[in-house]
MARBA-135520 format. One record per residue (C-alpha): residue number from 1; x, y, z. Coordinates in steps of 0.02 Angstrom, whole numbers, plus 50000, padded with zeros to 5 digits. Layout:
   pos      px      py      pz
   NUM       X       Y       Z
...
This chain:
   pos      px      py      pz
     1   48860   48876   50113
     2   48920   49002   50255
     3   49068   49098   50212
     4   49242   49023   50300
     5   49393   49121   50333
     6   49561   49039   50394
     7   49589   49136   50547
     8   49798   49157   50582
     9   49746   49172   50756
    10   49710   49001   50796
    11   49775   48933   50625
    12   49605   48855   50567
    13   49494   48895   50452
    14   49330   48933   50530
    15   49155   48985   50504
    16   49136   49191   50490
    17   49014   49275   50609
    18   49017   49452   50618
    19   49017   49546   50802
    20   48857   49634   50741
    21   48740   49529   50628
    22   48744   49592   50448
    23   48890   49725   50473
    24   49056   49701   50470
    25   49206   49810   50541
    26   49375   49787   50445
    27   49547   49860   50484
    28   49715   49829   50375
    29   49876   49908   50383
    30   49918   50020   50249
    31   50072   50088   50178
    32   50220   50179   50235
    33   50223   50325   50118
    34   50406   50367   50090
    35   50414   50303   49905
    36   50329   50239   49754
    37   50203   50093   49788
    38   50268   49929   49713
    39   50164   49772   49638
    40   50196   49689   49805
    41   50071   49820   49866
    42   49964   49795   49745
    43   49947   49611   49794
    44   49915   49642   49957
    45   49782   49801   49929
    46   49699   49705   49777
    47   49665   49560   49903
    48   49596   49654   50035
    49   49494   49749   49887
    50   49406   49568   49832
    51   49383   49523   50006
    52   49283   49685   50043
    53   49201   49701   49878
    54   49146   49508   49908
    55   49072   49537   50082
    56   48972   49679   50018
    57   48909   49566   49866
    58   48853   49436   49996
    59   48737   49587   50064
    60   48843   49631   50216
    61   48880   49815   50251
    62   49082   49857   50284
    63   49170   49993   50355
    64   49335   49983   50290
    65   49489   50068   50383
    66   49664   50075   50314
    67   49786   50166   50399
    68   49923   50283   50315
    69   50088   50275   50407
    70   50169   50443   50393
    71   50276   50450   50561
    72   50369   50322   50676
    73   50403   50162   50559
    74   50587   50131   50605
    75   50714   50043   50510
    76   50831   49932   50613
    77   50955   50074   50634
    78   50818   50150   50749
    79   50793   50306   50603
    80   50627   50347   50531
    81   50596   50298   50364
    82   50503   50467   50323
    83   50660   50575   50386
    84   50777   50453   50286
    85   50675   50471   50133
    86   50671   50671   50176
    87   50849   50689   50193
    88   50901   50588   50043
    89   50783   50713   49938
    90   50822   50868   50030
    91   50639   50904   50063
    92   50531   50917   50230
    93   50454   50770   50304
    94   50274   50820   50266
    95   50333   50849   50074
    96   50371   50677   50056
    97   50220   50600   50127
    98   50094   50712   50030
    99   50193   50671   49878
   100   50189   50479   49891
   101   50017   50479   49981
   102   49946   50556   49826
   103   50034   50435   49696
   104   49986   50287   49823
   105   49823   50324   49784
   106   49834   50369   49604
   107   49901   50196   49598
   108   49773   50110   49690
   109   49639   50197   49575
   110   49723   50143   49420
   111   49706   49964   49484
   112   49523   49982   49507
   113   49548   49961   49693
   114   49401   50043   49791
   115   49457   50162   49912
   116   49452   50131   50103
   117   49298   50219   50185
   118   49420   50298   50314
   119   49606   50313   50273
   120   49677   50396   50441
   121   49854   50467   50468
   122   49969   50411   50618
   123   50017   50600   50642
   124   49841   50651   50643
   125   49804   50550   50791
   126   49949   50590   50920
   127   49835   50626   51063
   128   49739   50463   51030
   129   49902   50384   51040
   130   49964   50477   51183
   131   49805   50423   51284
   132   49824   50233   51259
   133   49999   50260   51315
   134   49954   50340   51468
   135   49815   50194   51513
   136   49940   50067   51489
   137   50071   50151   51599
   138   49929   50187   51744
   139   49892   49988   51727
   140   50071   49921   51734
   141   50104   49892   51564
   142   50222   50027   51508
   143   50349   50122   51598
   144   50452   50287   51569
   145   50636   50280   51535
   146   50755   50422   51481
   147   50604   50519   51390
   148   50547   50349   51305
   149   50408   50241   51355
   150   50408   50063   51309
   151   50294   49926   51332
   152   50340   49782   51454
   153   50312   49628   51377
   154   50341   49531   51510
   155   50166   49612   51572
   156   50061   49526   51439
   157   50058   49330   51463
   158   49979   49313   51302
   159   50127   49393   51204
   160   50160   49296   51049
   161   49972   49208   51020
   162   49960   49259   50839
   163   50145   49216   50778
   164   50159   49080   50906
   165   50334   49151   50967
   166   50374   49160   51135
   167   50486   49288   51230
   168   50618   49170   51254
   169   50636   49135   51075
   170   50634   49328   51023
   171   50771   49425   50974
   172   50823   49601   51040
   173   50804   49754   50924
   174   50663   49709   50799
   175   50642   49874   50718
   176   50722   49991   50842
   177   50890   49993   50927
   178   50911   49895   51077
   179   50940   50025   51218
   180   51011   49998   51393
   181   50864   50089   51468
   182   50730   49943   51414
   183   50700   49825   51557
   184   50696   49661   51433
   185   50772   49668   51269
   186   50594   49624   51189
   187   50510   49781   51258
   188   50453   49890   51118
   189   50441   50067   51089
   190   50265   50157   51122
   191   50342   50344   51108
   192   50526   50388   51078
   193   50597   50545   51135
   194   50653   50660   51021
   195   50841   50699   50991
   196   50902   50864   50944
   197   50910   50834   50752
   198   50736   50743   50745
   199   50617   50848   50638
   200   50460   50755   50670
   201   50407   50792   50861
   202   50259   50819   50971
   203   50230   50891   51145
   204   50187   50730   51269
   205   50177   50718   51455
   206   50358   50638   51437
   207   50417   50782   51345
   208   50457   50806   51153
   209   50460   50655   51051
   210   50364   50542   50929
   211   50260   50381   50920
   212   50321   50214   50906
   213   50273   50110   50741
   214   50149   50001   50825
   215   50035   50099   50947
   216   49960   50208   50781
   217   49861   50047   50734
   218   49790   49997   50905
   219   49750   50183   50922
   220   49666   50236   50751
   221   49572   50050   50755
   222   49493   50068   50914
   223   49433   50252   50869
   224   49339   50204   50714
   225   49312   50026   50745
   226   49293   49998   50931
   227   49390   49914   51067
   228   49356   49738   50967
   229   49316   49723   50800
   230   49294   49581   50660
   231   49434   49591   50527
   232   49613   49627   50525
   233   49701   49609   50377
   234   49902   49651   50313
   235   50048   49572   50243
   236   50122   49399   50317
   237   50294   49482   50346
   238   50212   49602   50473
   239   50146   49463   50584
   240   50290   49486   50701
   241   50331   49620   50767
   242   50195   49738   50703
   243   50021   49626   50723
   244   50082   49544   50888
   245   50119   49712   50961
   246   49959   49786   50913
   247   49874   49632   50992
   248   49970   49647   51162
   249   49955   49841   51187
   250   49763   49834   51126
   251   49710   49698   51250
   252   49813   49767   51392
   253   49743   49945   51361
   254   49564   49900   51336
   255   49550   49734   51439
   256   49450   49665   51277
   257   49485   49564   51125
   258   49576   49660   50980
   259   49524   49574   50819
   260   49414   49428   50791
   261   49499   49368   50622
   262   49657   49380   50561
   263   49695   49382   50376
   264   49878   49377   50310
   265   49917   49404   50139
   266   50067   49319   50064
   267   50214   49407   49987
   268   50249   49447   49813
   269   50427   49386   49771
   270   50548   49403   49612
   271   50651   49236   49603
   272   50599   49165   49752
   273   50643   49334   49868
   274   50522   49449   49928
   275   50500   49596   49844
   276   50561   49761   49947
   277   50621   49911   49924
   278   50759   49880   50050
   279   50826   49737   49917
   280   50809   49849   49767
   281   50708   49691   49683
   282   50532   49797   49664
   283   50449   49848   49496
   284   50340   50009   49560
   285   50130   49998   49497
   286   50163   50148   49386
   287   50302   50051   49283
   288   50204   49884   49275
   289   50063   49970   49217
   290   50149   50033   49068
   291   50169   49853   49020
   292   50005   49795   49069
   293   49829   49824   49087
   294   49763   49847   49272
   295   49642   49698   49246
   296   49796   49596   49196
   297   49892   49643   49363
   298   49739   49582   49475
   299   49719   49436   49359
   300   49896   49395   49392
   301   49869   49445   49574
   302   49716   49330   49621
   303   49775   49178   49510
   304   49847   49123   49688
   305   49755   49124   49852
   306   49786   49288   49942
   307   49886   49189   50087
   308   49999   49119   49955
   309   50158   49187   49894
   310   50165   49234   49716
   311   50330   49250   49600
   312   50329   49391   49477
   313   50415   49365   49310
   314   50339   49434   49111
   315   50297   49272   49082
   316   50170   49256   49232
   317   50109   49421   49197
   318   50091   49365   48997
   319   50012   49204   49051
   320   49894   49306   49151
   321   49860   49423   49002
   322   49813   49285   48872
   323   49689   49199   49021
   324   49617   49371   49049
   325   49605   49411   48849
   326   49519   49242   48847
   327   49370   49311   48975
   328   49355   49476   48913
   329   49343   49422   48736
   330   49195   49320   48765
   331   49107   49490   48867
   332   49175   49588   48721
   333   49089   49469   48579
   334   48925   49472   48676
   335   48927   49650   48694
   336   48960   49680   48508
   337   48813   49554   48470
   338   48690   49628   48574
   339   48628   49789   48462
   340   48579   49678   48325
   341   48518   49543   48426
   342   48336   49473   48389
   343   48203   49505   48533
   344   48173   49306   48549
   345   48202   49175   48675
   346   48342   49109   48569
   347   48486   49049   48678
   348   48371   49041   48832
   349   48417   48869   48869
   350   48578   48933   48921
   351   48510   49039   49072
   352   48507   48909   49211
   353   48720   48876   49158
   354   48723   49056   49210
   355   48632   49038   49370
   356   48743   48880   49407
   357   48892   48994   49376
   358   48847   49104   49517
   359   48813   48976   49620
   360   48982   48878   49583
   361   49071   49055   49606
   362   48995   49091   49780
   363   49036   48926   49840
   364   49243   48958   49814
   365   49216   49131   49858
   366   49133   49071   50016
   367   49282   48944   50067
   368   49414   49065   50106
   369   49396   49177   49967
   370   49465   49069   49838
   371   49510   49186   49692
   372   49599   49052   49582
   373   49451   48941   49585
   374   49336   49089   49569
   375   49429   49127   49390
   376   49436   48945   49343
   377   49249   48947   49357
   378   49227   49086   49243
   379   49354   49020   49126
   380   49261   48853   49126
   381   49097   48956   49086
   382   49190   49061   48944
   383   49211   48903   48850
   384   49034   48856   48855
   385   48983   49038   48811
   386   49108   49048   48659
   387   49038   48882   48601
   388   48859   48984   48609
   389   48919   49135   48518
   390   49008   49066   48387
   391   48884   48914   48346
   392   48815   49017   48198
   393   48652   49007   48275
   394   48545   49162   48327
   395   48563   49217   48519
   396   48428   49322   48581
   397   48456   49497   48671
   398   48388   49411   48842
   399   48510   49293   48825
   400   48650   49404   48774
   401   48599   49536   48925
   402   48598   49387   49050
   403   48769   49332   48985
   404   48848   49506   48997
   405   48769   49528   49171
   406   48843   49386   49240
   407   49031   49443   49194
   408   48981   49618   49249
   409   48934   49543   49419
   410   49060   49403   49458
   411   49209   49463   49353
   412   49176   49650   49368
   413   49082   49696   49540
   414   49184   49555   49634
   415   49339   49531   49542
   416   49366   49699   49469
   417   49435   49605   49306
   418   49291   49642   49174
   419   49286   49819   49147
   420   49143   49913   49091
   421   49207   49985   48940
   422   49251   49910   48784
   423   49412   50019   48731
   424   49558   50053   48844
   425   49530   50121   49012
   426   49524   50305   49070
   427   49382   50425   49045
   428   49382   50424   48862
   429   49355   50245   48853
   430   49185   50245   48786
   431   49233   50388   48645
   432   49361   50269   48600
   433   49242   50137   48571
   434   49119   50234   48482
   435   49254   50305   48354
   436   49324   50114   48339
   437   49152   50054   48294
   438   49132   50200   48162
   439   49285   50145   48076
   440   49230   49964   48083
   441   49057   50002   48002
   442   49148   50105   47870
   443   49254   49932   47823
   444   49093   49830   47829
   445   49019   49946   47699
   446   49182   49951   47593
   447   49181   49751   47590
   448   48997   49755   47553
   449   49023   49878   47395
   450   49180   49763   47356
   451   49292   49897   47370
   452   49437   49793   47448
   453   49563   49919   47427
   454   49474   50028   47563
   455   49437   49879   47669
   456   49607   49833   47684
   457   49653   50011   47725
   458   49547   50022   47866
   459   49574   49856   47940
   460   49787   49900   47919
   461   49740   50067   48004
   462   49649   49998   48147
   463   49792   49865   48160
   464   49906   49986   48190
   465   49801   50040   48340
   466   49805   49866   48403
   467   49637   49857   48366
   468   49610   49683   48287
   469   49453   49645   48166
   470   49379   49470   48136
   471   49262   49452   47992
   472   49137   49323   48051
   473   48979   49233   47956
   474   48871   49356   48078
   475   48956   49513   48050
   476   49132   49586   48103
   477   49196   49587   48283
   478   49346   49680   48341
   479   49464   49681   48501
   480   49597   49792   48566
   481   49747   49692   48553
């Protein structure tokens, strides 16, 4: 089955065909680093992490670019978000940028999100942005007004083709103050004149100033991916004006199609309202990770299709935790049974079921990266795996290794919800698992010697560490609660 993607540009599900066979160029709008990342960001970047993972799993080479916005993202008041945060904290703007950029990547690492191949910053690509603005002016698509440069929306006949909004429907002032010097209220800033109090400023052919928000993505995408590339991703809330402006200025500057496929992620909501810093209804990733494992947060995010909104609540996270524990419990049990498993072909009749699981998994992922159905496929497999492992009949080493490999491949490599280590995450995970195993073995020895007091003491000590032991006919297994 060929991979199909719902292309927001055209509003239809189409077969994905990379511009260059076997290779995918992909750009995703990254964060504005002026505060801690929240779990709405987690939903967006987990989605694109899985998309990149699956493309690579499918044998494609992927060049993944995700920008960092550290200048030019304006509030409705016209104030730069970075400057506003710097003023609040009485810090230099680049202090704010460095602190929150590091925090963002720490959060992404904690969630198991693989880093982009390139993470360019807007402030590091001012020359490229100036050059694109000059091209737009030369071609009659932009004009100078009182030291600022604006894109002339009326010069772009296809403006609105992504959001399906026409110029007559647009409202003035999106993301910037409506200024009298603009020809049309809908025109947007490519370069802003820096007022005397504005700290972030660069020299340009039009005087000291700073770039608008939209131009950064166009300039950096062109530099690293070319005039036309395969996939552009981002949040659905940025479809207008940001994505629309990207398309207009890029295609007018380059005389070429910008992005061939557009994938937009649905918002994360709280009680039906989009989670955002401006509304104050956000939960930071750092706070969420204090309560839930990263795999649980990923499971929660992937339990809805990437394009759909998801409503956040503790009940929803708890439900995700139960579902994840069911999956991981089967993996953990297979891993614990492996060392003592006989080197026979016992359980080999289960191998075709594992291959079918791979086939079914690929089929739903090829249908626009349908992670809810992919997780459902793993849950269905898990019911049968648990039946096999708990049947009381021996399961050979080869069958157990195949079961573990299937979960590692589909749940680990692609979805990122099956960890490699047995204990909690972190650099000491394998050491912790080894220590738990020693205590479990000491308890087994106490039980064998009928030293029930010592057996109970060790069980209670493990329970105090949230390690649950289960005595079975074929031995004792354990799990981290």
